[in-house]
C-alpha positions as CSV (number, residue, x, y, z in Angstrom):
1,M,-16.4,65.8,19.0
2,A,-13.5,68.1,19.8
3,K,-12.9,71.1,17.7
4,G,-10.4,70.6,14.8
5,F,-10.5,66.8,15.1
6,K,-12.0,64.6,12.4
7,L,-12.1,60.8,12.4
8,S,-12.1,59.2,9.0
9,G,-11.5,55.8,7.6
10,D,-13.3,53.9,10.3
11,A,-15.6,52.1,7.8
12,Q,-12.6,51.2,5.7
13,L,-10.7,49.9,8.7
14,R,-13.6,47.8,9.7
15,N,-13.9,46.3,6.2
16,T,-10.2,45.6,6.1
17,M,-10.3,43.9,9.5
18,Q,-13.2,41.8,8.3
19,Q,-11.3,40.8,5.1
20,I,-8.3,39.8,7.2
21,G,-10.6,37.7,9.5
22,N,-12.2,36.0,6.5
23,A,-8.7,35.1,5.2
24,Y,-8.2,32.7,8.1
25,G,-11.3,30.7,8.1
26,G,-12.0,27.2,9.3
27,R,-10.6,25.3,6.3
28,E,-7.3,27.3,6.4
29,M,-7.1,26.8,10.2
30,D,-7.6,23.0,9.8
31,I,-4.8,22.9,7.2
32,D,-2.4,24.7,9.5
33,I,-3.3,22.6,12.6
34,E,-2.7,19.4,10.6
35,A,0.6,20.7,9.4
36,A,1.6,21.7,13.0
37,L,0.7,18.2,14.3
38,E,2.7,16.4,11.6
39,P,6.0,16.4,13.4
40,L,4.4,14.9,16.5
41,R,2.8,12.2,14.4
42,R,6.0,11.4,12.6
43,E,8.0,11.3,15.9
44,T,5.4,8.9,17.4
45,E,5.7,6.6,14.3
46,R,9.5,6.8,14.6
47,N,9.4,5.8,18.3
48,A,7.0,2.9,17.6
49,V,9.0,1.3,14.8
50,P,11.5,-0.4,17.1
51,L,8.6,-2.0,19.1
52,R,7.5,-4.1,16.2
53,N,9.4,-7.4,17.0
54,F,12.2,-6.7,19.5
55,A,14.3,-9.5,20.9
56,G,12.5,-11.1,23.8
57,K,9.1,-9.9,22.8
58,H,7.7,-13.4,22.6
59,D,8.4,-16.4,24.8
60,P,9.6,-19.5,23.0
61,F,6.2,-21.3,23.5
62,F,4.3,-18.4,21.8
63,P,3.7,-18.5,18.1
64,Q,6.4,-16.3,16.6
65,P,5.2,-13.6,14.2
66,S,5.9,-13.9,10.5
67,G,5.2,-10.9,8.3
68,A,2.9,-8.0,9.0
69,P,0.0,-8.7,11.4
70,K,-3.5,-8.3,10.1
71,G,-4.4,-4.6,10.6
72,G,-0.8,-3.5,10.4
73,H,1.9,-2.7,13.0
74,L,1.6,-0.1,15.7
75,D,3.5,2.6,13.9
76,E,1.3,2.2,10.8
77,G,-1.8,3.4,12.6
78,V,-0.7,6.8,13.9
79,V,-2.9,9.6,12.5
80,S,-3.9,13.2,13.3
81,V,-7.6,13.7,13.1
82,K,-10.1,16.5,13.7
83,I,-12.5,15.4,16.4
84,R,-14.6,18.6,16.5
85,G,-14.6,21.9,14.8
86,T,-16.8,24.9,15.3
87,A,-16.2,28.6,14.4
88,K,-14.5,29.2,17.8
89,V,-13.2,25.7,18.9
90,R,-11.1,23.2,17.1
91,V,-10.2,19.8,18.7
92,W,-7.6,17.7,17.0
93,W,-6.0,14.5,18.3
94,V,-2.9,12.5,17.3
95,T,-4.5,9.1,17.8
96,F,-4.4,5.5,16.4
97,T,-6.4,3.6,13.9
98,R,-7.0,0.0,12.9
99,R,-5.1,-2.5,15.1
100,A,-3.0,0.2,16.8
101,R,-6.2,1.5,18.5
102,Y,-6.4,-1.7,20.6
103,L,-2.6,-2.0,21.3
104,A,-1.2,1.5,21.9
105,H,-2.2,1.8,25.5
106,L,-1.0,-1.7,26.3
107,V,2.4,-1.0,24.8
108,E,2.7,2.5,26.2
109,F,1.8,1.6,29.8
110,G,2.5,-2.1,30.0
111,T,0.2,-4.8,31.4
112,A,0.0,-6.5,34.8
113,P,0.2,-10.3,35.1
114,H,-3.2,-11.8,34.1
115,F,-4.9,-15.0,33.1
116,Q,-5.8,-15.6,29.4
117,P,-8.4,-18.3,29.2
118,R,-8.7,-18.5,25.4
119,F,-5.1,-18.9,24.4
120,K,-3.6,-22.4,24.4
121,G,-6.2,-23.8,26.8
122,G,-5.7,-21.0,29.3
123,F,-2.5,-19.8,30.9
124,R,-1.1,-17.1,33.2
125,H,0.4,-14.3,31.2
126,P,3.4,-12.8,33.0
127,G,2.5,-9.2,32.0
128,A,4.5,-6.9,29.8
129,R,6.7,-4.0,30.8
130,A,5.9,-0.5,29.5
131,H,7.5,0.7,26.3
132,P,6.6,4.4,26.2
133,F,6.6,5.8,22.6
134,F,3.9,8.4,22.6
135,R,4.8,10.4,25.7
136,P,8.4,10.9,24.7
137,A,7.3,12.1,21.2
138,Y,4.8,14.5,22.9
139,D,7.5,15.8,25.2
140,S,10.0,16.4,22.4
141,Q,7.5,18.1,20.0
142,Q,5.3,19.9,22.5
143,G,6.7,23.4,21.8
144,N,7.1,22.8,18.0
145,V,3.3,22.3,17.5
146,L,2.5,25.8,18.8
147,T,5.5,27.4,17.1
148,I,4.6,25.9,13.7
149,L,0.9,26.8,14.1
150,G,1.8,30.4,15.1
151,Q,4.2,30.8,12.2
152,R,1.6,29.5,9.7
153,A,-1.2,31.6,11.1
154,W,1.0,34.7,11.1
155,L,2.0,34.2,7.5
156,R,-1.7,33.8,6.4
157,I,-2.9,36.8,8.4
158,S,0.0,39.1,7.3
159,T,-0.5,38.1,3.7
160,A,-4.2,38.9,3.9
161,A,-3.4,42.3,5.5
162,F,-0.8,43.0,2.8
163,R,-3.3,42.2,0.0
164,S,-6.1,44.2,1.5
165,R,-4.1,47.4,2.0
166,K,-5.1,50.5,0.0
167,K,-3.4,50.8,-3.3
């Protein structure tokens, strides 16, 4: 050590940094991630609502829908869910549940003409054009997710640092 130089407070600094790190644990991080994904989920729902029963959706010989389908509409099945979470890695998806799980990709990307053998004795389905609803929501909310997550994380960490300062 150099003459006239003394280092003090290193143990206190280490303890303070550990307290700040403990303030932003897995549960708090999950809460912040879910809050950050909420605008993307809401935008996806908003984009899917007009796709319920638009004019020209069903040909005249198809049975016309009446009321809500069993399992709900496409916009009713949009959720944000944690897929995996460890101390260092968190994986969250905005995904679909119930009936929407089986329909979302068909609506988003469309279908090619194909034969349906079990409907009305079999017939050739003309296909369906794509109605993108998830990708536009993602494109419009992409920057907001990281911004909201950063703001919430900064608020939690700065609050923990303020509370742990020496009185």
